[in-house]
N, CA, C and O atoms as a Tripos MOL2 file, in Angstrom:
@<TRIPOS>MOLECULE
protein
  312   311    78     0     0
PROTEIN
NO_CHARGES

@<TRIPOS>ATOM
      1 N         276.1670   56.2230  107.7520 N.3       1 UNK1
      2 CA        275.3260   56.8240  106.6160 C.3       1 UNK1
      3 C         277.1350   57.6200  106.7130 C.2       1 UNK1
      4 O         277.0280   58.8000  106.3820 O.2       1 UNK1
      5 N         278.3240   57.3320  106.9910 N.am      2 UNK2
      6 CA        279.7370   57.3310  106.6710 C.3       2 UNK2
      7 C         279.8910   57.5750  105.2060 C.2       2 UNK2
      8 O         280.2790   58.7230  104.9920 O.2       2 UNK2
      9 N         279.6540   56.6430  103.8020 N.am      3 UNK3
     10 CA        279.3710   57.1570  102.6760 C.3       3 UNK3
     11 C         279.0890   57.9110  102.0380 C.2       3 UNK3
     12 O         277.9420   57.7680  101.6150 O.2       3 UNK3
     13 N         279.9350   59.3220  101.4690 N.am      4 UNK4
     14 CA        280.1380   60.5860  101.4370 C.3       4 UNK4
     15 C         278.7840   60.4080   99.9750 C.2       4 UNK4
     16 O         278.0610   61.3940   99.8290 O.2       4 UNK4
     17 N         278.5760   59.3610   99.1550 N.am      5 UNK5
     18 CA        277.2520   59.4170   98.6830 C.3       5 UNK5
     19 C         276.3570   59.4930   99.2760 C.2       5 UNK5
     20 O         275.5180   59.6540   98.3900 O.2       5 UNK5
     21 N         275.5910   59.5060  100.6080 N.am      6 UNK6
     22 CA        275.0620   59.5010  101.6770 C.3       6 UNK6
     23 C         274.8120   61.4500  101.6300 C.2       6 UNK6
     24 O         273.8350   62.1990  101.6570 O.2       6 UNK6
     25 N         276.0220   61.5850  101.5650 N.am      7 UNK7
     26 CA        276.1640   63.6720  101.9820 C.3       7 UNK7
     27 C         275.9150   64.1280  100.9120 C.2       7 UNK7
     28 O         276.3160   63.5420   99.9060 O.2       7 UNK7
     29 N         275.0410   65.5310  100.8060 N.am      8 UNK8
     30 CA        275.0660   66.2850   99.7610 C.3       8 UNK8
     31 C         275.8180   67.1330  100.8630 C.2       8 UNK8
     32 O         275.9900   66.8010  102.0360 O.2       8 UNK8
     33 N         276.3840   68.7370  100.0070 N.am      9 UNK9
     34 CA        277.2070   69.6370  100.7070 C.3       9 UNK9
     35 C         276.1630   70.9720  100.0060 C.2       9 UNK9
     36 O         275.7030   71.0880   98.8700 O.2       9 UNK9
     37 N         276.0620   71.7240  101.0320 N.am     10 UNK10
     38 CA        275.4570   73.2700   99.7740 C.3      10 UNK10
     39 C         276.5050   73.6340   99.5880 C.2      10 UNK10
     40 O         277.6560   73.5190  100.0080 O.2      10 UNK10
     41 N         275.6450   74.3540   98.5070 N.am     11 UNK11
     42 CA        277.4580   76.0800   97.9990 C.3      11 UNK11
     43 C         277.9660   76.3430   98.9420 C.2      11 UNK11
     44 O         279.1940   76.3750   98.8660 O.2      11 UNK11
     45 N         277.2940   76.6870  100.3870 N.am     12 UNK12
     46 CA        277.7720   77.9790  101.5410 C.3      12 UNK12
     47 C         279.1810   76.3320  101.6590 C.2      12 UNK12
     48 O         280.3650   76.2140  101.3430 O.2      12 UNK12
     49 N         278.1350   75.3990  102.2750 N.am     13 UNK13
     50 CA        279.4540   74.4190  102.8440 C.3      13 UNK13
     51 C         280.3610   74.1700  101.8420 C.2      13 UNK13
     52 O         281.3310   74.7760  102.2980 O.2      13 UNK13
     53 N         280.7910   73.6230  100.6170 N.am     14 UNK14
     54 CA        281.6970   73.5030  100.4460 C.3      14 UNK14
     55 C         282.2190   74.5390   99.8960 C.2      14 UNK14
     56 O         283.1490   74.4080   99.1000 O.2      14 UNK14
     57 N         281.6330   75.9460  100.2740 N.am     15 UNK15
     58 CA        282.6000   77.1870  100.2590 C.3      15 UNK15
     59 C         283.1590   77.0140  101.5510 C.2      15 UNK15
     60 O         284.2870   77.4810  101.7070 O.2      15 UNK15
     61 N         282.8170   76.6520  102.1610 N.am     16 UNK16
     62 CA        283.2470   76.5420  103.7470 C.3      16 UNK16
     63 C         284.6180   75.8420  103.9020 C.2      16 UNK16
     64 O         285.6470   76.2060  104.4700 O.2      16 UNK16
     65 N         284.2510   74.5320  103.0990 N.am     17 UNK17
     66 CA        285.5850   73.3300  102.6440 C.3      17 UNK17
     67 C         286.7120   74.2660  102.5900 C.2      17 UNK17
     68 O         287.5140   74.5540  103.4780 O.2      17 UNK17
     69 N         286.6000   74.8130  101.0170 N.am     18 UNK18
     70 CA        287.9340   75.0920  100.7570 C.3      18 UNK18
     71 C         288.3190   76.5310  101.6930 C.2      18 UNK18
     72 O         289.4550   76.7570  102.1100 O.2      18 UNK18
     73 N         287.2820   77.3190  101.8940 N.am     19 UNK19
     74 CA        288.0570   78.3200  103.3120 C.3      19 UNK19
     75 C         288.5770   78.0890  104.2900 C.2      19 UNK19
     76 O         289.3400   78.9440  104.7380 O.2      19 UNK19
     77 N         288.3920   76.9370  104.9610 N.am     20 UNK20
     78 CA        288.6750   76.4570  106.1480 C.3      20 UNK20
     79 C         289.5190   75.1850  106.5050 C.2      20 UNK20
     80 O         289.7970   74.6430  107.5740 O.2      20 UNK20
     81 N         289.8210   74.9190  105.1790 N.am     21 UNK21
     82 CA        290.3760   73.8400  105.0560 C.3      21 UNK21
     83 C         290.3070   72.7430  105.3840 C.2      21 UNK21
     84 O         291.2680   72.0590  105.7370 O.2      21 UNK21
     85 N         288.4980   72.1860  105.2890 N.am     22 UNK22
     86 CA        288.1980   71.4530  105.6390 C.3      22 UNK22
     87 C         287.8930   69.6900  104.5830 C.2      22 UNK22
     88 O         287.3210   69.3940  103.5340 O.2      22 UNK22
     89 N         288.3270   69.2760  105.1800 N.am     23 UNK23
     90 CA        287.9970   67.7760  104.2960 C.3      23 UNK23
     91 C         286.5420   67.3280  103.9720 C.2      23 UNK23
     92 O         285.5500   67.6370  104.6330 O.2      23 UNK23
     93 N         286.5670   66.5260  102.8170 N.am     24 UNK24
     94 CA        285.0520   66.6790  102.8440 C.3      24 UNK24
     95 C         284.9630   64.7010  103.9390 C.2      24 UNK24
     96 O         284.0190   64.4340  104.6820 O.2      24 UNK24
     97 N         285.9100   63.9250  103.7410 N.am     25 UNK25
     98 CA        285.9200   62.6640  104.9390 C.3      25 UNK25
     99 C         285.7300   63.0700  106.1290 C.2      25 UNK25
    100 O         285.3120   62.4240  107.0900 O.2      25 UNK25
    101 N         286.1240   64.4470  106.0530 N.am     26 UNK26
    102 CA        286.5970   64.6910  107.8670 C.3      26 UNK26
    103 C         285.0200   64.9360  108.4090 C.2      26 UNK26
    104 O         284.3680   64.5720  109.3880 O.2      26 UNK26
    105 N         284.8420   65.5590  107.5080 N.am     27 UNK27
    106 CA        282.9250   65.6670  107.9090 C.3      27 UNK27
    107 C         282.4320   64.9960  107.9400 C.2      27 UNK27
    108 O         281.8900   64.7240  109.0120 O.2      27 UNK27
    109 N         282.1520   63.9430  106.4470 N.am     28 UNK28
    110 CA        281.5020   62.7160  107.0050 C.3      28 UNK28
    111 C         281.2780   62.3010  108.0160 C.2      28 UNK28
    112 O         280.1730   62.1230  108.5300 O.2      28 UNK28
    113 N         282.8320   61.9900  108.6440 N.am     29 UNK29
    114 CA        283.3880   60.8710  109.4460 C.3      29 UNK29
    115 C         282.5020   61.7130  110.8960 C.2      29 UNK29
    116 O         282.1510   61.0450  111.8690 O.2      29 UNK29
    117 N         282.2960   62.9460  110.8230 N.am     30 UNK30
    118 CA        281.8660   63.1240  112.1070 C.3      30 UNK30
    119 C         280.3220   63.4410  112.1840 C.2      30 UNK30
    120 O         279.6430   63.4620  113.2110 O.2      30 UNK30
    121 N         279.9630   63.6470  111.0780 N.am     31 UNK31
    122 CA        278.1240   63.3890  110.7670 C.3      31 UNK31
    123 C         278.0010   61.8720  111.1690 C.2      31 UNK31
    124 O         277.2440   61.3860  112.0090 O.2      31 UNK31
    125 N         278.8250   61.3080  110.4560 N.am     32 UNK32
    126 CA        278.6620   59.0340  110.7970 C.3      32 UNK32
    127 C         278.4380   58.7450  112.3010 C.2      32 UNK32
    128 O         277.5130   58.1260  112.8260 O.2      32 UNK32
    129 N         280.1520   59.7030  113.2040 N.am     33 UNK33
    130 CA        280.0830   58.7690  113.8280 C.3      33 UNK33
    131 C         280.5490   60.3720  115.0180 C.2      33 UNK33
    132 O         281.6180   60.9700  115.1460 O.2      33 UNK33
    133 N         279.1800   60.5880  115.6850 N.am     34 UNK34
    134 CA        279.4240   62.1600  116.7660 C.3      34 UNK34
    135 C         279.5310   61.8560  118.3120 C.2      34 UNK34
    136 O         279.0460   61.0170  119.0700 O.2      34 UNK34
    137 N         280.7400   63.3590  118.4710 N.am     35 UNK35
    138 CA        280.7880   62.6520  119.8130 C.3      35 UNK35
    139 C         279.0820   62.6900  120.4240 C.2      35 UNK35
    140 O         278.3870   61.9570  121.1280 O.2      35 UNK35
    141 N         278.9330   63.8060  119.8000 N.am     36 UNK36
    142 CA        277.6690   64.0970  120.5430 C.3      36 UNK36
    143 C         276.7220   64.6650  119.4760 C.2      36 UNK36
    144 O         277.1140   64.8070  118.3180 O.2      36 UNK36
    145 N         275.3580   65.0210  119.8950 N.am     37 UNK37
    146 CA        274.6600   65.5090  118.7280 C.3      37 UNK37
    147 C         273.2320   66.3350  119.2420 C.2      37 UNK37
    148 O         272.1840   65.7080  119.3950 O.2      37 UNK37
    149 N         273.2920   67.2900  119.4000 N.am     38 UNK38
    150 CA        271.8800   68.1350  119.4700 C.3      38 UNK38
    151 C         270.8430   68.3480  118.1040 C.2      38 UNK38
    152 O         271.0490   68.5890  116.9140 O.2      38 UNK38
    153 N         269.8300   68.1620  118.7980 N.am     39 UNK39
    154 CA        268.6340   68.5980  117.5700 C.3      39 UNK39
    155 C         268.2500   70.6020  117.8110 C.2      39 UNK39
    156 O         268.0870   71.3010  118.8110 O.2      39 UNK39
    157 N         268.2460   70.8400  116.5370 N.am     40 UNK40
    158 CA        267.6720   71.7030  115.9250 C.3      40 UNK40
    159 C         266.1520   72.5040  115.7150 C.2      40 UNK40
    160 O         265.5300   72.2840  116.7540 O.2      40 UNK40
    161 N         265.6550   72.9990  115.1690 N.am     41 UNK41
    162 CA        264.6380   73.6620  114.9810 C.3      41 UNK41
    163 C         264.3540   72.4410  113.5120 C.2      41 UNK41
    164 O         265.2600   72.0300  112.7880 O.2      41 UNK41
    165 N         262.9320   72.0830  113.3880 N.am     42 UNK42
    166 CA        262.4110   71.1860  112.0910 C.3      42 UNK42
    167 C         263.2230   69.8900  112.3480 C.2      42 UNK42
    168 O         263.5080   69.2610  113.3670 O.2      42 UNK42
    169 N         263.5680   69.6890  110.6110 N.am     43 UNK43
    170 CA        264.9960   68.6720  110.7900 C.3      43 UNK43
    171 C         266.2320   68.7650  110.6810 C.2      43 UNK43
    172 O         266.9110   67.9630  110.0390 O.2      43 UNK43
    173 N         266.8050   70.0370  111.4680 N.am     44 UNK44
    174 CA        268.6230   70.4280  111.0130 C.3      44 UNK44
    175 C         268.8490   69.5990  112.8250 C.2      44 UNK44
    176 O         268.1160   69.4310  113.7990 O.2      44 UNK44
    177 N         270.0310   69.3360  112.5330 N.am     45 UNK45
    178 CA        270.6290   68.7070  113.6130 C.3      45 UNK45
    179 C         271.9630   69.3960  113.8430 C.2      45 UNK45
    180 O         272.3150   70.2400  113.0190 O.2      45 UNK45
    181 N         272.8030   69.0960  114.9720 N.am     46 UNK46
    182 CA        274.1150   68.9470  114.6190 C.3      46 UNK46
    183 C         275.0310   67.8780  115.2780 C.2      46 UNK46
    184 O         274.6960   67.1860  116.2390 O.2      46 UNK46
    185 N         276.2750   67.8290  114.6180 N.am     47 UNK47
    186 CA        276.7790   66.8460  115.1460 C.3      47 UNK47
    187 C         277.9290   67.7970  115.8170 C.2      47 UNK47
    188 O         278.1500   68.9910  115.6160 O.2      47 UNK47
    189 N         278.6270   66.8090  116.7360 N.am     48 UNK48
    190 CA        280.0560   67.4020  117.5760 C.3      48 UNK48
    191 C         281.1550   66.1580  117.4340 C.2      48 UNK48
    192 O         281.2220   64.9320  117.3420 O.2      48 UNK48
    193 N         282.1820   67.6790  117.4940 N.am     49 UNK49
    194 CA        283.6950   65.7180  117.6360 C.3      49 UNK49
    195 C         284.7400   66.9800  118.1000 C.2      49 UNK49
    196 O         284.7160   68.1330  117.6690 O.2      49 UNK49
    197 N         285.5030   66.5050  118.9360 N.am     50 UNK50
    198 CA        286.3940   66.6760  119.2150 C.3      50 UNK50
    199 C         287.6860   67.3060  118.4430 C.2      50 UNK50
    200 O         288.4260   66.3570  118.1840 O.2      50 UNK50
    201 N         288.1720   68.3490  118.0390 N.am     51 UNK51
    202 CA        289.3380   67.8440  117.2660 C.3      51 UNK51
    203 C         290.8210   68.7160  117.5760 C.2      51 UNK51
    204 O         291.2070   69.8850  117.5590 O.2      51 UNK51
    205 N         291.2520   67.6410  117.8050 N.am     52 UNK52
    206 CA        292.4210   68.4790  119.1390 C.3      52 UNK52
    207 C         291.4490   68.9940  120.4840 C.2      52 UNK52
    208 O         290.6650   68.4810  121.2830 O.2      52 UNK52
    209 N         292.1250   70.5650  120.1430 N.am     53 UNK53
    210 CA        291.2980   70.9200  121.6620 C.3      53 UNK53
    211 C         290.3590   72.1630  121.3240 C.2      53 UNK53
    212 O         290.2060   73.2560  121.8710 O.2      53 UNK53
    213 N         289.6240   71.3810  119.8740 N.am     54 UNK54
    214 CA        288.3120   72.3830  119.3980 C.3      54 UNK54
    215 C         287.6190   71.4050  119.0200 C.2      54 UNK54
    216 O         287.9790   70.3010  118.6110 O.2      54 UNK54
    217 N         286.4040   71.9250  119.1950 N.am     55 UNK55
    218 CA        285.4580   71.1640  118.5510 C.3      55 UNK55
    219 C         284.2440   71.6560  117.7720 C.2      55 UNK55
    220 O         283.5520   72.6720  117.8370 O.2      55 UNK55
    221 N         284.2390   70.3720  116.8810 N.am     56 UNK56
    222 CA        283.7730   70.7830  115.7400 C.3      56 UNK56
    223 C         282.2930   70.5950  115.9140 C.2      56 UNK56
    224 O         281.5670   69.9460  116.6670 O.2      56 UNK56
    225 N         282.0970   71.6740  114.6100 N.am     57 UNK57
    226 CA        280.2620   71.4580  114.2200 C.3      57 UNK57
    227 C         280.0740   71.4870  113.5400 C.2      57 UNK57
    228 O         280.5950   72.2840  112.7590 O.2      57 UNK57
    229 N         278.9170   70.4260  113.1140 N.am     58 UNK58
    230 CA        278.8130   70.4790  111.4600 C.3      58 UNK58
    231 C         276.6180   70.7760  111.6380 C.2      58 UNK58
    232 O         275.9530   70.0960  112.4190 O.2      58 UNK58
    233 N         276.1770   71.5590  110.9930 N.am     59 UNK59
    234 CA        275.1270   71.6870  111.0650 C.3      59 UNK59
    235 C         274.4790   70.8650  109.8960 C.2      59 UNK59
    236 O         274.7600   71.2660  108.7670 O.2      59 UNK59
    237 N         273.4730   69.5350  110.0190 N.am     60 UNK60
    238 CA        273.1030   68.7700  109.1230 C.3      60 UNK60
    239 C         271.5120   69.1930  108.5390 C.2      60 UNK60
    240 O         270.9850   70.2390  108.9180 O.2      60 UNK60
    241 N         270.9040   68.3620  107.6880 N.am     61 UNK61
    242 CA        269.8830   68.8360  107.5170 C.3      61 UNK61
    243 C         268.9950   67.5980  107.2030 C.2      61 UNK61
    244 O         269.1580   67.2020  106.0490 O.2      61 UNK61
    245 N         268.2130   66.9770  107.8390 N.am     62 UNK62
    246 CA        267.3040   65.8970  107.1110 C.3      62 UNK62
    247 C         268.3600   64.5870  108.1110 C.2      62 UNK62
    248 O         268.7900   64.6770  109.2610 O.2      62 UNK62
    249 N         268.4920   63.5250  107.1670 N.am     63 UNK63
    250 CA        268.9350   62.0940  107.0050 C.3      63 UNK63
    251 C         268.6250   61.5220  105.8940 C.2      63 UNK63
    252 O         267.6210   61.8430  105.2570 O.2      63 UNK63
    253 N         269.8790   60.1250  105.3350 N.am     64 UNK64
    254 CA        269.7710   59.5770  105.1730 C.3      64 UNK64
    255 C         269.2260   59.7060  102.8680 C.2      64 UNK64
    256 O         269.0600   58.6790  102.2100 O.2      64 UNK64
    257 N         269.1190   60.8480  102.3730 N.am     65 UNK65
    258 CA        271.0390   61.5500  102.1110 C.3      65 UNK65
    259 C         270.2690   62.3790  103.6700 C.2      65 UNK65
    260 O         269.2770   62.1100  104.3480 O.2      65 UNK65
    261 N         271.5020   63.6420  103.7500 N.am     66 UNK66
    262 CA        271.6250   64.6430  104.5490 C.3      66 UNK66
    263 C         272.4010   65.5100  104.0700 C.2      66 UNK66
    264 O         273.5140   65.1290  103.7080 O.2      66 UNK66
    265 N         272.1020   66.6570  103.9590 N.am     67 UNK67
    266 CA        272.6850   67.6830  103.4660 C.3      67 UNK67
    267 C         273.5640   69.0190  104.7050 C.2      67 UNK67
    268 O         273.0710   69.8790  105.4350 O.2      67 UNK67
    269 N         274.9420   68.6270  104.4430 N.am     68 UNK68
    270 CA        276.0320   69.5520  105.0120 C.3      68 UNK68
    271 C         275.0990   71.0070  104.6500 C.2      68 UNK68
    272 O         274.3900   71.1410  103.6530 O.2      68 UNK68
    273 N         275.3090   72.0370  105.7410 N.am     69 UNK69
    274 CA        274.5090   73.3940  105.7150 C.3      69 UNK69
    275 C         276.0210   74.0580  106.0110 C.2      69 UNK69
    276 O         276.4760   74.5980  105.0030 O.2      69 UNK69
    277 N         276.9500   74.1320  107.2660 N.am     70 UNK70
    278 CA        277.9280   74.4820  107.3080 C.3      70 UNK70
    279 C         278.6770   73.0010  108.3080 C.2      70 UNK70
    280 O         278.1460   71.9340  108.6150 O.2      70 UNK70
    281 N         280.0200   73.5050  108.5850 N.am     71 UNK71
    282 CA        280.9670   73.5170  109.3670 C.3      71 UNK71
    283 C         281.8210   74.2360  110.2870 C.2      71 UNK71
    284 O         282.5320   74.9950  109.6290 O.2      71 UNK71
    285 N         282.0630   74.3270  111.5610 N.am     72 UNK72
    286 CA        283.2290   75.3770  111.8950 C.3      72 UNK72
    287 C         283.7270   74.8260  113.3210 C.2      72 UNK72
    288 O         283.0560   73.8400  113.6290 O.2      72 UNK72
    289 N         284.1710   74.9760  113.7660 N.am     73 UNK73
    290 CA        284.7830   75.2610  114.9630 C.3      73 UNK73
    291 C         284.3390   76.1140  116.0300 C.2      73 UNK73
    292 O         284.5680   77.3160  116.1630 O.2      73 UNK73
    293 N         283.6670   75.3380  116.7840 N.am     74 UNK74
    294 CA        282.8130   76.0890  117.9750 C.3      74 UNK74
    295 C         283.3750   76.6000  119.4650 C.2      74 UNK74
    296 O         283.2980   76.0730  120.5750 O.2      74 UNK74
    297 N         284.0610   78.0330  118.9460 N.am     75 UNK75
    298 CA        284.6010   78.7620  120.6510 C.3      75 UNK75
    299 C         283.7180   78.7010  121.6900 C.2      75 UNK75
    300 O         283.9380   79.1780  122.8040 O.2      75 UNK75
    301 N         282.5130   78.0060  121.2910 N.am     76 UNK76
    302 CA        282.0070   78.3410  122.6650 C.3      76 UNK76
    303 C         281.5060   76.7740  123.9310 C.2      76 UNK76
    304 O         280.9800   76.4730  125.0030 O.2      76 UNK76
    305 N         282.1600   76.2920  122.7640 N.am     77 UNK77
    306 CA        282.7310   74.8950  123.4920 C.3      77 UNK77
    307 C         284.3740   74.2350  123.3770 C.2      77 UNK77
    308 O         285.2960   74.4440  122.5880 O.2      77 UNK77
    309 N         284.2430   73.4990  124.3710 N.am     78 UNK78
    310 CA        285.4580   73.9200  124.8760 C.3      78 UNK78
    311 C         286.0960   72.2780  125.1580 C.2      78 UNK78
    312 O         287.2230   72.1270  125.6310 O.2      78 UNK78
@<TRIPOS>BOND
     1     1     2 1
     2     2     3 1
     3     3     4 2
     4     3     5 am
     5     5     6 1
     6     6     7 1
     7     7     8 2
     8     7     9 am
     9     9    10 1
    10    10    11 1
    11    11    12 2
    12    11    13 am
    13    13    14 1
    14    14    15 1
    15    15    16 2
    16    15    17 am
    17    17    18 1
    18    18    19 1
    19    19    20 2
    20    19    21 am
    21    21    22 1
    22    22    23 1
    23    23    24 2
    24    23    25 am
    25    25    26 1
    26    26    27 1
    27    27    28 2
    28    27    29 am
    29    29    30 1
    30    30    31 1
    31    31    32 2
    32    31    33 am
    33    33    34 1
    34    34    35 1
    35    35    36 2
    36    35    37 am
    37    37    38 1
    38    38    39 1
    39    39    40 2
    40    39    41 am
    41    41    42 1
    42    42    43 1
    43    43    44 2
    44    43    45 am
    45    45    46 1
    46    46    47 1
    47    47    48 2
    48    47    49 am
    49    49    50 1
    50    50    51 1
    51    51    52 2
    52    51    53 am
    53    53    54 1
    54    54    55 1
    55    55    56 2
    56    55    57 am
    57    57    58 1
    58    58    59 1
    59    59    60 2
    60    59    61 am
    61    61    62 1
    62    62    63 1
    63    63    64 2
    64    63    65 am
    65    65    66 1
    66    66    67 1
    67    67    68 2
    68    67    69 am
    69    69    70 1
    70    70    71 1
    71    71    72 2
    72    71    73 am
    73    73    74 1
    74    74    75 1
    75    75    76 2
    76    75    77 am
    77    77    78 1
    78    78    79 1
    79    79    80 2
    80    79    81 am
    81    81    82 1
    82    82    83 1
    83    83    84 2
    84    83    85 am
    85    85    86 1
    86    86    87 1
    87    87    88 2
    88    87    89 am
    89    89    90 1
    90    90    91 1
    91    91    92 2
    92    91    93 am
    93    93    94 1
    94    94    95 1
    95    95    96 2
    96    95    97 am
    97    97    98 1
    98    98    99 1
    99    99   100 2
   100    99   101 am
   101   101   102 1
   102   102   103 1
   103   103   104 2
   104   103   105 am
   105   105   106 1
   106   106   107 1
   107   107   108 2
   108   107   109 am
   109   109   110 1
   110   110   111 1
   111   111   112 2
   112   111   113 am
   113   113   114 1
   114   114   115 1
   115   115   116 2
   116   115   117 am
   117   117   118 1
   118   118   119 1
   119   119   120 2
   120   119   121 am
   121   121   122 1
   122   122   123 1
   123   123   124 2
   124   123   125 am
   125   125   126 1
   126   126   127 1
   127   127   128 2
   128   127   129 am
   129   129   130 1
   130   130   131 1
   131   131   132 2
   132   131   133 am
   133   133   134 1
   134   134   135 1
   135   135   136 2
   136   135   137 am
   137   137   138 1
   138   138   139 1
   139   139   140 2
   140   139   141 am
   141   141   142 1
   142   142   143 1
   143   143   144 2
   144   143   145 am
   145   145   146 1
   146   146   147 1
   147   147   148 2
   148   147   149 am
   149   149   150 1
   150   150   151 1
   151   151   152 2
   152   151   153 am
   153   153   154 1
   154   154   155 1
   155   155   156 2
   156   155   157 am
   157   157   158 1
   158   158   159 1
   159   159   160 2
   160   159   161 am
   161   161   162 1
   162   162   163 1
   163   163   164 2
   164   163   165 am
   165   165   166 1
   166   166   167 1
   167   167   168 2
   168   167   169 am
   169   169   170 1
   170   170   171 1
   171   171   172 2
   172   171   173 am
   173   173   174 1
   174   174   175 1
   175   175   176 2
   176   175   177 am
   177   177   178 1
   178   178   179 1
   179   179   180 2
   180   179   181 am
   181   181   182 1
   182   182   183 1
   183   183   184 2
   184   183   185 am
   185   185   186 1
   186   186   187 1
   187   187   188 2
   188   187   189 am
   189   189   190 1
   190   190   191 1
   191   191   192 2
   192   191   193 am
   193   193   194 1
   194   194   195 1
   195   195   196 2
   196   195   197 am
   197   197   198 1
   198   198   199 1
   199   199   200 2
   200   199   201 am
   201   201   202 1
   202   202   203 1
   203   203   204 2
   204   203   205 am
   205   205   206 1
   206   206   207 1
   207   207   208 2
   208   207   209 am
   209   209   210 1
   210   210   211 1
   211   211   212 2
   212   211   213 am
   213   213   214 1
   214   214   215 1
   215   215   216 2
   216   215   217 am
   217   217   218 1
   218   218   219 1
   219   219   220 2
   220   219   221 am
   221   221   222 1
   222   222   223 1
   223   223   224 2
   224   223   225 am
   225   225   226 1
   226   226   227 1
   227   227   228 2
   228   227   229 am
   229   229   230 1
   230   230   231 1
   231   231   232 2
   232   231   233 am
   233   233   234 1
   234   234   235 1
   235   235   236 2
   236   235   237 am
   237   237   238 1
   238   238   239 1
   239   239   240 2
   240   239   241 am
   241   241   242 1
   242   242   243 1
   243   243   244 2
   244   243   245 am
   245   245   246 1
   246   246   247 1
   247   247   248 2
   248   247   249 am
   249   249   250 1
   250   250   251 1
   251   251   252 2
   252   251   253 am
   253   253   254 1
   254   254   255 1
   255   255   256 2
   256   255   257 am
   257   257   258 1
   258   258   259 1
   259   259   260 2
   260   259   261 am
   261   261   262 1
   262   262   263 1
   263   263   264 2
   264   263   265 am
   265   265   266 1
   266   266   267 1
   267   267   268 2
   268   267   269 am
   269   269   270 1
   270   270   271 1
   271   271   272 2
   272   271   273 am
   273   273   274 1
   274   274   275 1
   275   275   276 2
   276   275   277 am
   277   277   278 1
   278   278   279 1
   279   279   280 2
   280   279   281 am
   281   281   282 1
   282   282   283 1
   283   283   284 2
   284   283   285 am
   285   285   286 1
   286   286   287 1
   287   287   288 2
   288   287   289 am
   289   289   290 1
   290   290   291 1
   291   291   292 2
   292   291   293 am
   293   293   294 1
   294   294   295 1
   295   295   296 2
   296   295   297 am
   297   297   298 1
   298   298   299 1
   299   299   300 2
   300   299   301 am
   301   301   302 1
   302   302   303 1
   303   303   304 2
   304   303   305 am
   305   305   306 1
   306   306   307 1
   307   307   308 2
   308   307   309 am
   309   309   310 1
   310   310   311 1
   311   311   312 2
@<TRIPOS>SUBSTRUCTURE
     1 UNK1         2 RESIDUE 1 A UNK
     2 UNK2         6 RESIDUE 1 A UNK
     3 UNK3        10 RESIDUE 1 A UNK
     4 UNK4        14 RESIDUE 1 A UNK
     5 UNK5        18 RESIDUE 1 A UNK
     6 UNK6        22 RESIDUE 1 A UNK
     7 UNK7        26 RESIDUE 1 A UNK
     8 UNK8        30 RESIDUE 1 A UNK
     9 UNK9        34 RESIDUE 1 A UNK
    10 UNK10       38 RESIDUE 1 A UNK
    11 UNK11       42 RESIDUE 1 A UNK
    12 UNK12       46 RESIDUE 1 A UNK
    13 UNK13       50 RESIDUE 1 A UNK
    14 UNK14       54 RESIDUE 1 A UNK
    15 UNK15       58 RESIDUE 1 A UNK
    16 UNK16       62 RESIDUE 1 A UNK
    17 UNK17       66 RESIDUE 1 A UNK
    18 UNK18       70 RESIDUE 1 A UNK
    19 UNK19       74 RESIDUE 1 A UNK
    20 UNK20       78 RESIDUE 1 A UNK
    21 UNK21       82 RESIDUE 1 A UNK
    22 UNK22       86 RESIDUE 1 A UNK
    23 UNK23       90 RESIDUE 1 A UNK
    24 UNK24       94 RESIDUE 1 A UNK
    25 UNK25       98 RESIDUE 1 A UNK
    26 UNK26      102 RESIDUE 1 A UNK
    27 UNK27      106 RESIDUE 1 A UNK
    28 UNK28      110 RESIDUE 1 A UNK
    29 UNK29      114 RESIDUE 1 A UNK
    30 UNK30      118 RESIDUE 1 A UNK
    31 UNK31      122 RESIDUE 1 A UNK
    32 UNK32      126 RESIDUE 1 A UNK
    33 UNK33      130 RESIDUE 1 A UNK
    34 UNK34      134 RESIDUE 1 A UNK
    35 UNK35      138 RESIDUE 1 A UNK
    36 UNK36      142 RESIDUE 1 A UNK
    37 UNK37      146 RESIDUE 1 A UNK
    38 UNK38      150 RESIDUE 1 A UNK
    39 UNK39      154 RESIDUE 1 A UNK
    40 UNK40      158 RESIDUE 1 A UNK
    41 UNK41      162 RESIDUE 1 A UNK
    42 UNK42      166 RESIDUE 1 A UNK
    43 UNK43      170 RESIDUE 1 A UNK
    44 UNK44      174 RESIDUE 1 A UNK
    45 UNK45      178 RESIDUE 1 A UNK
    46 UNK46      182 RESIDUE 1 A UNK
    47 UNK47      186 RESIDUE 1 A UNK
    48 UNK48      190 RESIDUE 1 A UNK
    49 UNK49      194 RESIDUE 1 A UNK
    50 UNK50      198 RESIDUE 1 A UNK
    51 UNK51      202 RESIDUE 1 A UNK
    52 UNK52      206 RESIDUE 1 A UNK
    53 UNK53      210 RESIDUE 1 A UNK
    54 UNK54      214 RESIDUE 1 A UNK
    55 UNK55      218 RESIDUE 1 A UNK
    56 UNK56      222 RESIDUE 1 A UNK
    57 UNK57      226 RESIDUE 1 A UNK
    58 UNK58      230 RESIDUE 1 A UNK
    59 UNK59      234 RESIDUE 1 A UNK
    60 UNK60      238 RESIDUE 1 A UNK
    61 UNK61      242 RESIDUE 1 A UNK
    62 UNK62      246 RESIDUE 1 A UNK
    63 UNK63      250 RESIDUE 1 A UNK
    64 UNK64      254 RESIDUE 1 A UNK
    65 UNK65      258 RESIDUE 1 A UNK
    66 UNK66      262 RESIDUE 1 A UNK
    67 UNK67      266 RESIDUE 1 A UNK
    68 UNK68      270 RESIDUE 1 A UNK
    69 UNK69      274 RESIDUE 1 A UNK
    70 UNK70      278 RESIDUE 1 A UNK
    71 UNK71      282 RESIDUE 1 A UNK
    72 UNK72      286 RESIDUE 1 A UNK
    73 UNK73      290 RESIDUE 1 A UNK
    74 UNK74      294 RESIDUE 1 A UNK
    75 UNK75      298 RESIDUE 1 A UNK
    76 UNK76      302 RESIDUE 1 A UNK
    77 UNK77      306 RESIDUE 1 A UNK
    78 UNK78      310 RESIDUE 1 A UNK
């Protein structure tokens, strides 16, 4: 699922990419190759990957194709 054509971004996620200066390719890589995954409610799941000293959390809905809801550095995780 590392291909960007398999991944959709909500309007909010698109806005967060711009505001937080993240690249779509980085988010696609995290979703395709997470260091850790947690299941949320329903078909929501979370992909985590360490970037430097921070941990990025990507909130995802569904699979193949999946939809990125949002992404952020999770301050609670180190």
